[in-house]
N, C-alpha and C positions, 0 to 999 in steps of 0.2 A: 859580754853579755848577753845580747841577743844571742849570739852562737849555745851557750847554752841552755839559754830557753828553748829553741828548738831542739835542740836533740834530748832535752829531759821530756819535750813533748812527744817526738817519735819512741821512747823507751816506755810514754806511760802510753800509746796506743798499740806498738807490740804485745805488752803485758795484758793490757784489753781485749786484744787480739786473741793471744795464748789460753786470756781465762773463758775469754767463749767457746772457742774449741774446744777446751776441756768438757767445760758445762754441757754443752751438745753431744760429744762424742761418749764422753765418759774416758776414763784412766785405760781400758779394756779395748776403746774403739779408738782410741790413738795408737796401741799397742797393736794391733788389729791391721790398722793401715801400714805401720812403718813396716812390719814385718811381709805384709803384702807387697811391698814397693819393693823391699829388699830379694823376696823370692822372682818378684817380678826382672826389677832387671839384672840378677845373677841369670834365669836364663834366658835373657837375651843377650847377654854377652857370652855365657857361652854354646849358646846353638848358631847364635852369629849368623851368619852368609845361608849355613842348610836349615836356618828354619823354616824354611815353607818343603823342603823337601822332605824333613822330621816331620810334615805336619801333614803331610799328604800322603807320606810310608804307611803314618797312623791309621788314615782312614780308610785306604787301600788294604790294607793287614786288614782288619776289624771288618769289611765288607765280603773277605771272606769266609 
């Protein structure tokens, strides 16, 4: 019985944390941060080791 109570308390804490975030940012805020995270992760994955050379080339090309 104690294990069930602990699990129920953890689930209640998670749902209240989710509700607080939803109330603070709104649905579009959560969508924005999710999309931002996906885009950032994709860029890091695909650029990989060439990340700094791409950034350096961008600024070098922009200066000319």
